[in-house]
N, C-alpha and C positions, 0 to 999 in steps of 0.2 A: 504494500500500500504506500510505503514511503516513496518508492520509485514511481508508481503510477501517479501519485499526487505531484511529486516534484517535477516530472516531465511535462506537466502543464505549463511550466515556464517557457517551453518551446513556442507556445502560442504568441509570446511577445516578440519573437524573432521572425514571424511569418507575416506576410501581407494579410490585410483584413479578411479578404475572401477565403484564403486558405485556412486562416485561423478559425473562422466561423465554420468552415466545412468540417474541421476536426473536433473543435471544442464547443461549437455554438449550439448544437442540438441536444446535448446531454451533459448536464453539469457534473455528472459522476463518471464521465468517460475516462477510461484507463488507457494509458500508453506505456509500452514496454520497449525493451531493446537495448542494444549495445552501441556505444559511441565510437569505439575504435574502428579505423577504416579497413575492415576486412572485406568490403565489397568494392566492385568496380562499376562506375557509372559512366557510360559512354554518352557523350553529348549528341543529341538529335534535335530535330525541330521541336520546339515547345517544351523540352525537358531532357530526360535521361532514360536510357535502357540499362537496367541494373541487374547484376548477377553477383551473388555472394553468399557466404555462410558465416554466421556470427555465433560465438559462444556466450553463455551466461545471459540468456534472455529472460531474466527473472520476471515472472508474471505474464509471460507471453500467452499462456493458455486462457487468460481471463481478460485480455485487452482487445479493444476494438482497432487500435492502431499500433504499429510496430515501427521503430526507428532503426536505422542502420548507418553507421559511418562508412563513407565511401571515398575512394580515390576518384578524381575526375579525369576522364580520358578523352582525348581528341583522337578518334579512331582507335588505334591500339597503343597510342603514346600518352603517358601521364602528363597532365598539365602541371607546369611548375611555376612557383613564385620566383621572385628575383634571386633569392639565395639558393635556388635549386631544389627546394623542398617541394614535394608533391602537394598540389591543391587538394584539400579534402572538404567534404560537406556532409551534413547529416540529412538523410532523406527519410520521409515518412510514407509507409505503405499501409493500406487496409490489411488487417490481420488475415482476411480471407485469401490474400495473394501470397502469403508466406506459408512455407512448409515447416511445421514444428517437428523437430527430430528428437526422439526419445533417448536423451543422453544424460539426464539428471538422476543419478542413483547414489545420492550422498547419505552419510550417516546423520549429519546435522543439517538443519535448514532444508529439510525435504519439501516443506510447504512452499518454498519460493518458486518451485517449478522452473529452475534456471536452465532450461533446455537450450540446445543449439537450435537455430532456425535458419532458413535459407530462402532465397528468391532466385528465379531463373528468368532472365530477359524480361523483367517487369518494367513497364513504362511508368515513370514518375514525372509529373509536370514540374517545371522549374519552380512554381509557386509553393510546392511542398518540399522545398529544400532550404537549409539554413546553415549558417556558420557562426559559431560562437566567437570567432575572431572579428566579426562584423558587429557594429552597434545594433542594439535591438530596435525594432520598429516602434514598440510601445515605450513611453516615457514614464517617469515616476520612480520612487525609491526602490520598489521591488526589482525593477530591471536595472537599477544602478548597482545592485549587488552582483558580485562575480558568480555567475550561474553555477559553474561546476563546484565551486567551494560551498555553495548553498546545498547542492546535492549531497556533499560530504556530511554536512550538518544534519540533514534529514536522515541519512542512513545511520549516523551515529546514535540516533534516538532508538534504534532497534536493540543494540546490545545494552543500552541504558535500561530499557524496559525489561530485558531478560534478567539483568543483574538485580533489579528491584524485586522481581518475582522470586528469584532464588533466595534473596534475603528474607522475604516474607515467608517462604516455605520453611526456612530454618527456624525462624522465630516461632512458628507454629509447632515445629517438631521438638524443640528443646525442652518443652514442658512435660513431655511424655516419654522420651527415649533416654536410656541409660548409656553413659559413656563406658566403653569396655576398659579403657585405661584406668579410670578412677572409680568405676561402679557408682557414680553419682549421676543424677539427672544432668543432661547435657547443659542445661542453663546454669548449673553450678560448677561446671568444668572450666578451669582457667584457660585452657587452650581454645575451647569453643568461644568463650567470652572475648578473647583477644582477636580471634578470626572474625567474629561478628563485628566487633568495633572497627577493625581495619577495613573490612568490606564496606561498611557504611561510610567511612571516611573516603575511601577510594571513589565510591559511587558519587557522593555529594561533591567532592572536589572536581572530578571530571565534568560533572553536570554544570557546576557553577562556572568553571572556566569557559565552557561552551556557551552558556547563556550570556555570560558577561561579554564575550567577544562578539556575539551576535547583536546584543543590545547596543554596544558601542558603534558597530558598523551601521546599524539601522539608524541611530541618531545622526550620524554624520551624513549619510546619503539623504535622509529626510530634510536636512538643512541645506541640501544642494551641493555638498562637498563630494569630491571624488576620492575613493579609498586609495591610500598609498599601497605600494607593493608590500610593505611591511605589514600593513593591516590585512591584506589578502593572505599573506603567508600565515598570519596569526589565526585566521579562520580555519585554514587547513590544520594547523597545529592543534587547535582546540578540538576539532572534530576527531582526529585520530587519537588524541590523548583521551578523549571521552570513551571511545571504543575500546582502547587498551585497558583503561582503568576498570571499565565495566567487565571486561573479560576476566581480569584478575580477581575482581570481587566475586564473580560467579564461580570461579575455580575454588576460591577460599570457602565458599558455602558448601560446595560439593565435598571438599576435603573435611570440613567440620562435621557434616552430617554422616559421612562415611556410608557404610552399607545400610544404615538405618534410614537413609534418605528415601522418602516414599517414591514408589514407581507407578503410581496411577498414571493413566495416559497423559493427562495434562502436564503432570510434573515430569514424566519421562521425556516429553518434548523439550522441557527446559534443560534437562541433563544432556540430551543429544546436541543441544545448541551451545553447550558451554565452551567447547574448543573452537568452533567456527564463529563464535559470536563477535569476534573482531573482523569477520569477513566483510560485512557490508561496506565499511570504509574502503575496502580494497577494490570495490567496483570502480573507483575513481583514482586511487593512489595507493601508496604503501606507507606504513607508519614511519619507517626509517627515512624515506624520501621527504615526507612532509615535515618531520622534525628537522631534517637537514635544511630545508628551505628557510625555516625560521632562524636556524643557526647561521646560515649564510648572511642574512641581514644583520644579525647580531655582531658578526665579524666585519661588517662593512663591505662585503663583496657584492658585485652586480650579479643579476640573474635574468634569464629570458622572461620578460613580463608575462607571456602567455602561460608559462609554467604554473603561475598562480592566478591567472586571470579567469579562465573558464568562460 
């Protein structure tokens, strides 16, 4: 749902007619897909002929529209910008024109349905393509925020929710279960108490950093300011930090509960998600890279603006 809702931001990069075609008829319309350019879009009259296969199409089975990042080709040659980098764009297809491939057989995050998907020689009109390197069509503070960095913040909410649920499970458990090491109720066990306190601190600190970074960015763009590259890097840092602290908190709760951790289906899903719960932020970036961006600014080095632009 985070991806489906977040991808609504693409409407702000489309001309009005195309935006209304996709987002205008159903306020709950869902969009899925991968942004990396694993497709080829050959330029033709009025648009593109697209062929490609993309991994990690989370939510693709429940979406009306699916996006795919593509290299733009003139004939069989990639179109290049001045520095020799291939031109890429994000194209939107009706879900009915995509083949969903049954490739998602994970232990955790089963419900994301992150299957591969493919299209073969599908026509996409030019109006249904966009580039996040271009300024959005729509104005206002929402579109003044770096779109990809905002996706990272939305996805970080998923592991934060998993961690909160894991803590709630343990709090319920400790009043009835006996710790093997001390033969006391878990709530009276010093190790359990320490793990619970650390998990709560991890979760709240990660969440506070993320909310604080977002609030600061929102205030600045609402006042008409443009975010600095350092602020954009901080948004990424806050998102990946929130995902990582949530993952650590979830693992602490599983460790504290041990074999006594209940395995009813709802709770079993929480346990299956504990190790991949940092995965959502990796749809857009990696923790080490995002931390590195912030460190680069702290050391006064330059960086490619689009690396943190989105």
